[in-house]
C-alpha positions as semicolon CSV with decimal commas, in nm:
position;residue;x (nm);y (nm);z (nm)
1;M;0,000;0,000;0,000
2;A;0,281;0,240;0,084
3;S;0,453;0,177;-0,248
4;V;0,133;0,269;-0,437
5;T;0,114;0,594;-0,239
6;C;0,476;0,672;-0,322
7;R;0,418;0,603;-0,691
8;L;0,117;0,835;-0,695
9;A;0,318;1,106;-0,520
10;L;0,599;1,072;-0,775
11;N;0,363;1,109;-1,072
12;T;0,294;1,481;-1,017
13;S;0,442;1,725;-1,267
14;K;0,664;1,895;-1,007
15;N;0,819;1,564;-0,908
16;R;0,881;1,467;-1,270
17;V;1,111;1,766;-1,303
18;L;1,283;1,664;-0,979
19;L;1,324;1,306;-1,101
20;N;1,470;1,430;-1,431
21;T;1,729;1,641;-1,252
22;M;1,818;1,349;-1,023
23;Q;1,847;1,126;-1,332
24;I;1,631;0,847;-1,195
25;R;1,453;0,711;-1,499
26;K;1,221;0,415;-1,490
27;V;1,011;0,500;-1,796
28;V;1,099;0,632;-2,140
29;T;0,758;0,764;-2,249
30;T;0,504;1,002;-2,106
31;E;0,144;0,909;-2,038
32;A;0,050;1,049;-2,380
33;G;0,302;0,819;-2,551
34;S;0,571;1,067;-2,652
35;F;0,934;0,994;-2,572
36;L;1,101;1,176;-2,285
37;Q;1,411;1,385;-2,345
38;A;1,748;1,215;-2,325
39;P;1,911;1,243;-1,982
40;V;2,193;1,491;-1,941
41;K;2,535;1,324;-1,925
42;Q;2,777;1,439;-1,660
43;R;3,127;1,473;-1,790
44;Y;3,431;1,492;-1,568
45;G;3,673;1,596;-1,841
46;L;4,043;1,614;-1,777
47;L;4,003;1,573;-1,402
48;G;3,840;1,233;-1,445
49;I;4,103;1,122;-1,693
50;A;4,387;1,236;-1,467
51;L;4,239;1,063;-1,161
52;T;4,182;0,740;-1,353
53;I;4,534;0,729;-1,494
54;S;4,701;0,818;-1,165
55;A;4,496;0,559;-0,973
56;G;4,579;0,291;-1,231
57;L;4,950;0,369;-1,227
58;T;4,961;0,373;-0,848
59;I;4,779;0,043;-0,809
60;G;4,988;-0,117;-1,086
61;S;5,315;-0,006;-0,932
62;L;5,213;-0,138;-0,588
63;I;5,118;-0,475;-0,735
64;S;5,438;-0,504;-0,938
65;K;5,651;-0,409;-0,635
66;D;5,486;-0,682;-0,425
67;V;5,525;-0,943;-0,700
68;A;5,893;-0,853;-0,751
69;S;5,965;-0,885;-0,378
70;F;5,781;-1,220;-0,368
71;L;5,988;-1,352;-0,660
72;E;6,313;-1,241;-0,496
73;E;6,223;-1,390;-0,156
74;N;6,146;-1,728;-0,310
75;D;6,454;-1,723;-0,537
76;L;6,238;-1,755;-0,846
77;F;6,397;-1,453;-1,009
78;V;6,716;-1,294;-0,877
79;P;6,890;-1,041;-1,098
80;S;7,253;-1,131;-1,157
81;D;7,542;-0,887;-1,131
82;D;7,665;-0,977;-1,481
83;D;7,377;-0,788;-1,641
84;D;7,516;-0,451;-1,527
85;D;7,771;-0,417;-1,812
């Protein structure tokens, strides 16, 4: 019963605008049958790219450091001194 009340409250025209700004879409057409407008995409630009690349490089370097120390501890790969020519 409470969910029906919430659905009726969300179907008012003021709340449709609120739902569109919050980008919660459960339907793609209006009651009349016309399509709703496409949702606005949020773009993070260069900040998002920089954060993604820096996070990936940091995580990758931490993983490779741990794997290299594991290989050296177990004598699976030990660099030789002859390679420093």
